[in-house]
C-alpha positions as CSV (number, residue, x, y, z in Angstrom):
1,M,41.3,6.4,-51.9
2,K,41.3,7.0,-48.3
3,L,38.1,8.5,-48.1
4,R,36.5,5.5,-49.8
5,F,38.5,3.0,-47.5
6,K,37.3,4.9,-44.7
7,T,33.8,4.7,-45.9
8,L,33.9,1.2,-46.6
9,L,35.4,0.6,-43.2
10,G,32.7,2.7,-41.6
11,A,29.9,0.6,-43.2
12,A,31.5,-2.8,-42.3
13,A,31.6,-1.5,-38.5
14,V,27.9,-0.9,-38.8
15,I,27.3,-4.1,-40.3
16,V,29.1,-6.1,-37.6
17,A,27.6,-3.7,-35.0
18,S,24.1,-4.4,-36.4
19,T,25.1,-8.1,-36.2
20,L,26.0,-8.2,-32.9
21,S,23.2,-6.3,-31.6
22,A,20.8,-8.9,-33.4
23,H,22.6,-11.8,-31.5
24,A,23.4,-9.8,-28.1
25,E,22.3,-11.9,-25.3
26,T,19.8,-10.7,-22.5
27,A,20.7,-11.9,-19.3
28,L,17.7,-12.6,-16.8
29,K,17.2,-13.9,-13.2
30,W,14.7,-16.6,-12.4
31,A,14.2,-17.1,-8.9
32,H,12.7,-19.4,-6.1
33,V,12.8,-21.1,-2.6
34,Y,12.5,-24.6,-3.6
35,E,15.4,-27.4,-3.5
36,T,17.2,-28.5,-6.4
37,S,15.7,-31.8,-6.5
38,E,12.1,-30.5,-6.9
39,P,10.1,-30.1,-10.1
40,F,9.7,-26.3,-9.6
41,H,13.5,-26.1,-10.0
42,T,14.1,-28.8,-12.6
43,E,11.4,-27.5,-14.9
44,S,12.5,-23.9,-14.3
45,V,15.8,-24.8,-15.6
46,W,14.2,-26.6,-18.8
47,A,12.2,-23.6,-19.2
48,A,15.2,-21.4,-19.0
49,Q,17.0,-23.6,-21.5
50,E,13.9,-23.8,-23.9
51,I,13.5,-20.3,-24.1
52,A,17.2,-19.5,-24.9
53,K,16.7,-22.4,-27.5
54,R,13.5,-20.8,-29.1
55,T,14.9,-17.2,-29.0
56,N,18.3,-18.5,-30.9
57,G,20.2,-17.7,-27.6
58,R,18.9,-14.3,-27.4
59,Y,18.1,-14.6,-23.7
60,K,20.3,-16.2,-21.2
61,I,18.3,-17.2,-17.8
62,D,20.0,-18.2,-14.7
63,V,18.0,-19.9,-12.3
64,F,18.3,-19.3,-8.7
65,P,17.1,-22.0,-6.4
66,A,16.5,-22.5,-2.4
67,S,16.3,-18.9,-1.2
68,Q,19.7,-17.8,-3.1
69,L,18.2,-14.5,-4.0
70,G,16.2,-14.2,-0.6
71,K,13.2,-15.6,0.9
72,E,9.6,-15.4,-0.8
73,A,8.9,-11.7,0.3
74,D,12.2,-10.8,-0.9
75,I,12.1,-12.2,-4.4
76,N,8.5,-10.9,-4.6
77,Q,9.8,-7.3,-3.8
78,G,12.7,-7.9,-6.2
79,L,10.2,-8.6,-9.1
80,K,8.8,-5.0,-8.3
81,L,11.9,-3.5,-8.1
82,G,13.2,-5.3,-11.4
83,T,16.1,-6.8,-9.6
84,V,14.4,-10.2,-10.6
85,D,13.1,-10.9,-13.6
86,I,11.0,-14.1,-13.1
87,I,9.8,-16.0,-10.1
88,I,7.9,-18.9,-8.8
89,S,5.6,-17.8,-5.8
90,G,2.3,-18.6,-4.4
91,S,-0.9,-16.5,-5.1
92,S,-0.8,-15.8,-1.1
93,F,2.1,-13.1,-1.8
94,A,0.3,-12.0,-5.0
95,A,-2.6,-11.1,-2.5
96,R,-0.3,-8.9,-0.7
97,D,-0.8,-6.7,-3.8
98,F,-4.3,-7.6,-4.8
99,K,-6.4,-9.5,-1.9
100,P,-9.0,-10.9,-4.2
101,I,-6.5,-13.7,-5.7
102,G,-5.8,-14.9,-2.5
103,V,-9.5,-16.7,-2.2
104,T,-7.6,-19.7,-3.7
105,Y,-5.9,-20.3,-0.3
106,Y,-9.0,-20.7,1.6
107,P,-9.0,-24.0,3.1
108,Y,-11.1,-26.7,1.1
109,I,-12.0,-24.5,-1.9
110,F,-10.8,-26.9,-4.3
111,R,-11.7,-30.7,-4.3
112,D,-8.6,-31.9,-5.9
113,P,-6.0,-31.0,-8.2
114,S,-8.0,-31.6,-11.4
115,H,-10.5,-28.7,-9.9
116,L,-7.5,-26.6,-9.4
117,I,-6.3,-27.0,-13.0
118,A,-9.9,-26.4,-14.2
119,Y,-9.9,-23.2,-12.4
120,T,-6.6,-21.9,-14.0
121,K,-8.6,-22.0,-17.3
122,S,-11.6,-20.4,-16.1
123,D,-12.9,-16.8,-16.6
124,V,-12.6,-16.2,-12.7
125,F,-8.6,-17.1,-12.8
126,K,-8.5,-14.7,-15.9
127,R,-10.1,-11.8,-14.3
128,L,-8.2,-12.5,-10.8
129,A,-4.8,-12.6,-12.9
130,K,-5.8,-9.5,-14.8
131,G,-6.6,-7.7,-11.6
132,Y,-3.3,-8.5,-10.0
133,E,-1.5,-7.6,-13.4
134,D,-3.2,-4.1,-13.3
135,K,-2.3,-3.6,-9.6
136,T,1.3,-4.4,-10.1
137,G,2.1,-4.6,-13.9
138,N,3.7,-8.1,-13.0
139,H,2.1,-11.2,-15.2
140,I,1.0,-14.5,-14.3
141,A,2.2,-16.7,-17.1
142,A,1.3,-20.1,-15.6
143,V,0.4,-22.1,-12.8
144,T,1.8,-25.0,-11.4
145,Y,0.3,-27.6,-9.1
146,Y,2.1,-27.4,-5.7
147,G,0.7,-30.2,-3.9
148,T,-2.3,-30.7,-1.3
149,R,-1.3,-29.4,2.2
150,H,-0.8,-31.8,5.0
151,T,0.0,-31.5,8.5
152,T,2.9,-32.9,10.5
153,S,3.5,-32.7,14.1
154,N,5.2,-34.3,17.1
155,K,1.8,-36.0,18.6
156,P,-0.8,-37.8,16.9
157,I,-3.7,-35.9,15.5
158,S,-7.0,-37.3,14.4
159,K,-9.4,-34.3,14.6
160,C,-9.5,-30.5,14.7
161,A,-9.7,-30.1,18.4
162,D,-6.4,-32.1,18.8
163,L,-4.5,-29.0,17.6
164,Q,-5.6,-26.8,20.4
165,G,-2.6,-25.2,21.9
166,V,-0.1,-26.8,19.4
167,K,2.6,-24.5,18.3
168,M,2.4,-24.7,14.6
169,R,4.6,-23.1,11.9
170,V,2.3,-21.5,9.1
171,P,3.3,-19.0,6.4
172,D,2.4,-15.7,7.5
173,V,-0.3,-15.4,4.8
174,P,-3.8,-15.0,6.4
175,A,-5.6,-17.7,4.2
176,Y,-2.9,-20.2,5.4
177,L,-3.7,-19.3,9.0
178,A,-7.4,-20.0,8.8
179,M,-7.5,-23.9,9.4
180,P,-4.8,-23.9,12.3
181,R,-6.7,-21.2,14.0
182,A,-9.9,-22.6,13.4
183,C,-8.6,-25.4,15.3
184,G,-7.2,-23.6,18.3
185,A,-3.3,-23.9,17.3
186,N,-0.9,-21.2,18.2
187,T,0.4,-20.4,14.8
188,T,3.9,-19.1,14.2
189,P,5.4,-17.4,11.0
190,I,8.7,-18.9,10.6
191,A,10.7,-18.4,7.1
192,F,10.5,-21.7,4.7
193,A,14.4,-22.0,4.8
194,E,14.3,-22.2,8.8
195,V,11.3,-24.4,9.3
196,Y,13.8,-27.9,9.6
197,L,15.6,-26.0,12.4
198,A,12.7,-24.8,14.2
199,L,10.9,-28.3,14.4
200,Q,14.2,-30.0,15.4
201,N,14.8,-27.8,18.4
202,G,11.1,-27.6,19.5
203,T,10.4,-24.0,18.7
204,V,7.2,-25.4,16.9
205,D,5.2,-28.6,17.4
206,A,4.1,-28.9,13.9
207,Q,4.0,-27.5,10.5
208,E,1.9,-27.8,7.2
209,N,3.0,-28.6,3.7
210,P,2.3,-30.9,0.7
211,L,3.9,-34.6,1.1
212,T,6.3,-33.7,-1.6
213,T,7.7,-30.7,0.2
214,I,7.9,-32.9,3.4
215,E,9.9,-35.5,1.5
216,A,12.5,-32.6,0.0
217,K,12.8,-30.8,3.1
218,K,13.2,-33.8,5.2
219,F,10.6,-32.7,7.7
220,Y,10.0,-36.5,8.4
221,E,13.1,-36.5,10.3
222,V,12.2,-34.2,12.5
223,Q,8.3,-35.4,12.8
224,K,7.0,-38.7,13.3
225,N,3.3,-37.9,12.3
226,I,1.8,-36.9,9.3
227,V,-1.9,-36.1,9.2
228,L,-3.7,-35.7,5.7
229,S,-5.6,-33.1,6.7
230,G,-5.7,-31.9,3.0
231,H,-6.6,-28.5,3.9
232,I,-5.5,-26.7,0.7
233,V,-4.9,-28.0,-2.7
234,D,-1.8,-25.3,-3.4
235,H,-0.4,-23.7,-6.4
236,L,2.7,-21.6,-7.5
237,N,2.4,-19.0,-10.1
238,T,5.1,-18.3,-12.9
239,L,5.5,-14.3,-12.8
240,F,7.2,-12.1,-15.1
241,S,8.2,-8.7,-13.8
242,K,6.6,-5.7,-15.2
243,K,10.1,-4.6,-16.6
244,L,10.4,-7.8,-18.3
245,W,7.0,-8.3,-19.9
246,T,6.8,-4.8,-21.3
247,S,10.0,-5.2,-22.7
248,L,9.2,-8.2,-24.8
249,S,8.0,-8.3,-28.3
250,D,4.7,-9.8,-29.1
251,E,6.4,-12.9,-30.6
252,D,8.7,-13.2,-27.5
253,K,5.8,-12.7,-25.0
254,K,4.2,-15.9,-26.9
255,I,7.7,-17.9,-26.5
256,F,7.9,-17.2,-22.8
257,S,4.2,-17.9,-22.2
258,E,4.1,-21.2,-24.0
259,V,7.5,-22.5,-22.3
260,A,5.9,-21.6,-18.9
261,Q,2.8,-23.0,-19.3
262,Q,4.8,-26.3,-20.8
263,A,6.9,-26.3,-17.9
264,A,3.9,-26.0,-15.3
265,E,2.4,-28.8,-17.0
266,R,5.6,-31.0,-16.9
267,G,5.8,-30.2,-13.1
268,T,2.1,-30.7,-12.3
269,K,2.2,-34.2,-13.4
270,K,5.6,-34.8,-11.6
271,I,4.0,-33.5,-8.4
272,E,1.0,-35.8,-8.7
273,A,2.7,-38.8,-9.7
274,R,5.1,-38.4,-6.7
275,E,2.1,-37.6,-4.1
276,K,0.8,-40.9,-4.9
277,E,4.0,-42.8,-4.0
278,L,4.9,-41.0,-0.9
279,V,2.0,-42.1,1.4
280,D,3.5,-45.9,1.2
281,E,7.2,-44.5,1.3
282,F,6.6,-42.5,4.6
283,K,5.0,-45.5,6.3
284,K,8.0,-47.8,5.4
285,K,10.3,-45.1,7.1
286,G,8.3,-45.6,10.2
287,I,6.1,-42.4,10.1
288,T,2.7,-42.6,11.4
289,V,0.4,-41.6,8.4
290,T,-3.2,-40.9,9.7
291,E,-6.4,-40.5,7.3
292,I,-8.8,-37.8,9.1
293,D,-12.3,-36.7,8.8
294,K,-11.8,-33.7,6.8
295,A,-15.7,-32.7,7.4
296,D,-14.6,-32.0,10.9
297,F,-11.9,-29.6,10.2
298,E,-14.1,-28.1,7.3
299,K,-16.9,-27.3,9.4
300,N,-14.6,-25.3,12.0
301,V,-13.1,-23.5,9.4
302,I,-16.6,-22.4,7.7
303,E,-18.4,-21.6,11.1
304,K,-15.1,-19.7,12.7
305,V,-13.5,-18.1,9.7
306,K,-15.2,-16.0,7.4
307,L,-14.3,-14.8,3.8
308,E,-14.8,-11.4,4.3
309,D,-12.2,-11.0,7.0
310,F,-9.5,-11.7,4.4
311,G,-10.8,-9.1,1.6
312,Y,-12.0,-12.1,-0.6
313,E,-15.2,-11.9,-2.6
314,K,-18.1,-14.4,-1.9
315,A,-18.9,-14.3,-5.4
316,D,-15.3,-15.2,-6.5
317,W,-15.6,-18.2,-3.7
318,D,-18.8,-19.5,-5.3
319,A,-17.6,-19.3,-8.8
320,I,-14.6,-21.3,-7.9
321,R,-16.6,-23.7,-6.0
322,A,-18.9,-24.3,-9.2
323,I,-16.1,-25.3,-11.3
324,K,-16.4,-28.8,-12.8
């Protein structure tokens, strides 16, 4: 009788353990450097909740905004080390591991957001994304339109030559440096989280970012000129670490990918809509918003900055420019 009871008890324990295992919760970390008010955060939170829902609670994803887990370079390193599972980051950082993917940051390569989104569905994107994944093991799951990058400054800027000698904060990424250096600016790499203070205390006289970022980071409080240079149509990748991606079943890979892509589409729509509103709103705040001749800036970039200087392929540049 005792033996039978022990056998039954053991069987019950196995069933309970199996049930618990089937419903075990895997905790994941999702990190980015953007403010909680921005779509990159709100859509990350939506995605985390949606993945939990679609996997019946098997994954619990905590989202860490505003550089809580480190600067952008830090979270990219965390992705490699497996200490962070999912991040949102630009191809400029992916290019540190696989240079060709950085061609998308060459100034004036994209005409507008719709051209960028068309690129993300193209064969050239698939090839570049695969090159990055082959090199790192990390997987690019989705692309969100970040915004079209414009310039803010202490003094009015109407042409490329007006940037001559201006101390300008630019991310420490070769392609981001191309336009300012072609126009003669003295570029200074400062961490994203420290830009406001650098502008406020005069460490730099100018910076460049999309209108939505200028709003979210309140750069308009310390810069009274916005120059619509439109030099880069920017984007962010949603990246899954090699550790996470290889651990997922095919079914879960499909869920994670679909949710990431839906979140990216939602974020893109919000950014595009907000950009359309911001020019008038900035003007109402007393900010001088200047339309410029982009051809002047583009001409200087093409003459003074060569693709091969960055390790980019001319064939990739041509293929992207040709996308309709």
